[in-house]
C-alpha positions in Angstrom: 177.6 -17.7 97.5 177.5 -18.9 101.1 174.7 -20.7 102.7 173.5 -22.7 105.9 171.6 -25.5 106.2 168.3 -25.1 107.6 167.5 -27.2 110.1 163.6 -26.2 110.6 160.9 -25.5 108.0 157.6 -24.2 107.7 156.3 -20.7 107.1 157.2 -19.5 110.7 160.8 -20.5 110.3 161.0 -18.8 106.9 159.4 -15.8 108.2 161.8 -15.4 111.0 164.6 -15.9 108.3 163.2 -13.0 106.0 163.4 -10.6 109.4 167.0 -11.5 109.8 167.8 -10.3 105.9 168.1 -13.9 104.8 166.0 -15.8 102.1 164.9 -19.5 102.5 165.7 -21.7 99.5 165.9 -25.4 98.6 168.0 -27.7 96.7 166.9 -30.3 94.7 168.1 -32.6 91.8 168.3 -36.1 90.5 169.3 -38.7 93.2 170.0 -36.1 95.6 167.9 -35.6 98.7 166.1 -32.0 99.0 168.1 -29.6 100.7 166.8 -26.8 102.7 169.2 -23.7 103.3 169.3 -20.1 103.8 171.6 -17.4 102.4 171.9 -13.6 102.4 169.2 -11.8 100.6 171.9 -8.9 100.1 174.6 -11.3 98.7 172.1 -13.0 96.4 170.4 -10.0 95.0 173.9 -8.3 94.2 174.8 -11.6 92.4 171.6 -11.7 90.4 172.5 -8.3 89.3 175.3 -9.9 87.0 173.9 -13.4 86.7 171.8 -14.1 83.3 168.9 -16.5 82.9 170.4 -20.2 83.5 173.7 -19.0 85.1 175.7 -21.3 86.8 176.2 -20.2 90.6 178.2 -22.2 93.3 176.8 -22.8 96.8 179.3 -22.7 99.4 178.8 -24.5 102.9 181.9 -23.5 104.9 182.9 -27.4 105.2 179.6 -28.7 106.6 178.0 -29.6 103.6 179.4 -30.5 100.0 179.5 -27.4 97.8 177.0 -27.7 95.0 177.0 -26.1 91.4 173.3 -25.1 90.9 170.7 -22.9 88.5 167.6 -21.1 89.5 164.6 -23.0 88.6 162.2 -20.7 90.6 161.9 -18.1 92.6 159.5 -15.8 94.5 159.2 -11.9 95.2 157.5 -10.2 97.8 154.8 -7.9 95.9 155.5 -4.8 98.2 159.3 -4.8 98.7 160.1 -6.6 95.4 162.8 -8.5 97.7 163.2 -12.4 96.9 161.3 -14.2 99.6 162.2 -17.9 98.4 164.3 -19.7 95.7 164.4 -23.1 94.0 167.8 -24.5 92.8 168.4 -27.3 90.9 171.7 -29.1 91.6 173.7 -30.0 88.4 176.7 -32.0 87.3 178.8 -30.4 84.7 179.3 -33.3 82.9 175.6 -34.3 82.5 173.3 -32.5 79.6 170.7 -30.5 81.3 167.2 -29.1 79.8 166.7 -25.5 80.0 164.3 -22.9 78.5 166.6 -20.2 76.3 165.4 -16.7 75.3 165.4 -16.0 71.8 166.7 -12.9 70.3 165.6 -11.4 66.8 168.2 -9.5 65.2 168.3 -7.0 62.4 165.2 -5.1 60.6 163.1 -7.2 58.1 163.0 -5.5 54.6 159.1 -6.3 54.3 158.8 -3.3 56.8 159.6 -1.1 53.9 156.1 -2.1 52.5 154.0 -1.7 55.8 154.7 -4.9 57.3 154.8 -5.3 61.0 157.2 -8.4 62.7 155.3 -10.4 65.2 156.8 -12.6 67.7 155.0 -15.5 68.7 157.8 -17.4 70.7 159.8 -15.9 72.9 161.9 -19.0 74.3 163.2 -22.5 73.2 163.7 -25.8 75.4 167.1 -27.0 74.6 169.1 -29.8 76.3 173.0 -29.3 76.2 175.9 -29.5 79.0 175.7 -26.8 81.5 178.9 -25.0 80.7 177.4 -24.7 76.8 174.4 -22.9 77.9 174.0 -20.4 75.5 172.7 -16.7 77.4 170.2 -16.4 74.2 169.8 -17.7 71.0 170.1 -14.8 68.1 168.0 -15.3 64.9 168.5 -13.0 61.9 165.2 -11.5 60.5 166.4 -9.2 57.9 165.4 -11.3 55.0 161.8 -11.7 56.0 159.5 -10.2 53.3 155.8 -9.5 53.6 154.2 -13.2 54.5 157.4 -14.5 55.3 157.9 -16.1 58.9 160.2 -18.6 60.9 160.1 -21.4 62.5 161.9 -23.4 65.4 163.5 -25.7 62.4 165.3 -22.5 61.1 167.4 -22.1 64.0 170.9 -22.2 63.5 172.6 -25.6 64.4 174.9 -25.2 67.7 176.4 -27.1 70.2 172.6 -28.1 71.8 169.6 -30.1 71.0 166.5 -28.6 70.3 163.6 -29.9 72.2 160.8 -27.6 70.9 158.5 -28.8 68.3 160.2 -27.8 65.1 156.8 -26.5 63.3 156.3 -23.9 66.0 156.1 -20.6 64.4 159.0 -17.9 66.1 157.5 -14.8 64.1 156.0 -13.9 61.0 155.8 -10.8 58.6 152.1 -9.4 58.1 150.2 -6.2 56.9 147.7 -5.1 59.6 144.3 -3.9 57.6 142.7 -0.9 59.3 139.3 -1.3 60.0 136.7 0.9 58.1 134.0 2.5 60.3 131.0 3.2 58.8 129.7 6.6 59.4 126.9 7.4 61.4 123.3 8.1 60.0 121.9 11.4 60.8 118.7 11.3 62.5 115.7 13.2 61.4 114.6 16.1 62.8 111.3 16.6 64.5 108.5 18.1 62.2 110.4 16.8 58.8 108.3 16.4 56.0 107.0 12.7 56.0 107.7 12.2 59.9 105.8 10.1 61.5 103.0 11.7 63.8 104.0 11.5 67.5 103.2 8.6 69.7 99.4 8.1 70.5 98.2 10.7 67.9 95.5 9.5 65.8 96.1 9.5 62.2 95.2 12.7 60.7 95.0 14.6 63.5 95.2 18.4 63.6 98.7 19.7 64.9 98.6 21.4 68.4 97.4 24.9 68.8 100.1 27.4 67.6 102.0 24.5 66.0 102.7 25.1 62.3 101.3 22.5 59.7 103.2 20.1 58.1 104.9 21.0 54.6 102.2 20.5 52.0 99.5 20.1 54.2 96.1 22.1 53.5 95.6 24.7 55.9 93.0 24.0 58.6 89.4 24.6 58.2 88.1 27.8 59.8 86.1 26.8 63.0 82.2 26.9 62.7 80.4 30.3 63.6 79.5 30.4 67.2 75.6 30.1 68.0 73.9 33.2 67.9 72.8 34.2 71.3 69.5 33.3 72.2 66.2 35.5 71.1 65.6 38.5 73.4 
């Protein structure tokens, strides 16, 4: 990719570059002064369609600066347009080992799946150290022999042309059976007026039911009202 060295930095300059279709970036590395650059957004995004994690990229300056081999360490995107808005490159020496994160790729179908177990992934990348040209695009790990209760750790990864820096005790994946939670059935509420139901709030114990209401089951009929007083003597 072709790039040009930036003579100005800051938010205002970066904004002007983006309006011109350029992406502000910086190259840093061991023993070099950070170099602020700008490159074509169109060319960079087209390159990224084919690039993988940790791909080695070459940035050329048309003779105005020493060409650099780099890898992408970080980037930012516009949350509306999704275009790249800033990139951090790390300069590399092809003869010097480098530390990077590499994706893990689980391969195969575990035998424990037939017993209803589920494969749970707990680690998706590991940190390794190797020469830039030996960086793998991904690390495959066979999980086809895993049965119920089995697990794989970083120490189970196959040996290769890189040094594993991640903790060997870290769990990569495991097979387990997920038990369904038993939900208790809801208890039906007692119907109003049912036998043994408590009297309404505020009612005195043993109070007679309201006028027109049927007596509770098993209750004695209400006593007849006393005879009305006879009319006074004529």
